[in-house]
N, C-alpha and C positions, 0 to 999 in steps of 0.2 A: 665851624672852622676846625681843621684837624690839628691835633696836638703834635708836638715833635716826636713823641713816642709812636704815634700812629703812622706818621710818615716813615720813621725808621723801620718799623715792622713791615709795612706794606711795600716799601720801595728799596731801601738799602739792604735789608737782610736778603731778599731774593736775588738782588744784583750781586752781593757778596758771595752768596751760595753758588750762583751760576759761574762766577769767576773762579771759585775754588774747584768746581767740577772741571772747568776747562784746564786749569793748571794740573789737576790729577790726570786728566786724559793725556795731556802733553807729556807728562812724566812717563806714563805707561807706554806710550808710543816710542819715546826715545829709548826706553829700556829694551825695546824689541828691534832696534836698529832702524827705525823709521823716524821721520820728523812729522810735525803737525801739518806742514805744508804738503807733504807727499807721502802718505802711508802706502805701503805696498799693497797691490791688488791681490785678490785671492789666487789668481793665476800665477803671479810672480811668487807668492808664498808656496804654492804647490810646486813650481819649478825649482825653487830653492830646496824644498824637501827632497825632490828627486835627485838633484845634483849632490846634495850633502849626505843624505841618509841612504839612498838607494844606489845610485851610481858610484858614490864615494869618489867623485872626480878629483878631489884634492889629492888623493893618493898618488896620482901621476902628474897632475897639472899644477901642483903647488910645491915650490922648493922647501926643503927642510933645513932647520938649523943644525948646528953640530951635535946638539943633544937629541936629535931625532924628531923634535916637535916641528909642526908646520910653521913656516915663516908667514904669519898672517898678514904682514905688510905687502906680501906678493901673492896673495891668494888667487889661484887659478891663472897665474901669469906665465905658466909653462915652467918646466924643470927638467934637469938631467935625471933620468930614471936611475933608481938605486938598485936595480935588478936587471938581469939579462937572461936569455935562454941558455940552457945547458948544452945545446947542440947548435952548430952554425945555422944561422937564419939570415940570409942576405937582405930581406926586406924589413928586418927589425928596426924600429925607430928608437934610437938611444936617448932621445929627448922628446918631451911632449911640448906641443905648441901652446901658446897662451889662448885661453878661451874666455877670460873675463872681458866683457864688452863685445863678445862674439869673436869667432875666428877671423883674423884679419883678411879683408878682401871678400868675405862671404856676405851675401844678403840674408835677411831674416828668412826668406823662403828657401834659400839654399841650405841654411842650417836646419830648418824644419825637415826638409827632404832627407838630409843626412841622418837625422835622428829617427826618421820613420823607416828608411831603407838601408842604412849602413853605407850608402854611396855618397861620395863627396861631389863637389860641383864638376869635377872632371869625369865623373861616372865610374870611378874606381873605389874600391874599399880602402879605408884607412889602413895604414901600416900597423902590424902588431906592435905592442900589445893592446891597442885600441880595439875593443870589441865592436862588431857591426850591430849596433843597437837596432831594434825594431819596435820603437815606441808607438803608441797609439797617436793619432793626430792631436788630440787634446794634450797628452803628455808632452809630445814634441814641441807644441806651441808654447806650453808653460815653461819648459826648459829654455827654449830660445828667448822668451820674454825675460826670464830671470838673468840669463847670461848677458843679454843686451842691456839690462838695467844696471849692471855692475860698473861703477866708475873705475877706470883703469889708470895705472901709472904710465908715465911716458915710456913707450917701448923703444929700445935701442936696436938698431939693425944688427 
């Protein structure tokens, strides 16, 4: 017959240790903006990197607070641009559209095509200052997955 200490060492200690590892794993995922239920895929993480560090999309697509910092509560929700051309440019877009959750009315495939070719679903290029990106297929799909994964605020017309 096993003693209480044997049962404790063989059963309860491993169970407690496994529970502690799960708790630590949950904490580390939460610190990275994910939850235990839905950790971001490598493709979404790559898309996030491209949007935030390479394309710096927030510069135009996120409104700023009065002190110049980004309004994180409206990240990638579109913004009035804080700059303009120095010469008249009739096609200049003075406001950027929301891209969190994907551009409104665009399918995933249309967004990927736009990021690969620079052409929108109507077949034309975006208005300046939006550059006509020519991302690789993998990068375009990663950016699209990331943008579509962002939870959006209610958009007002």
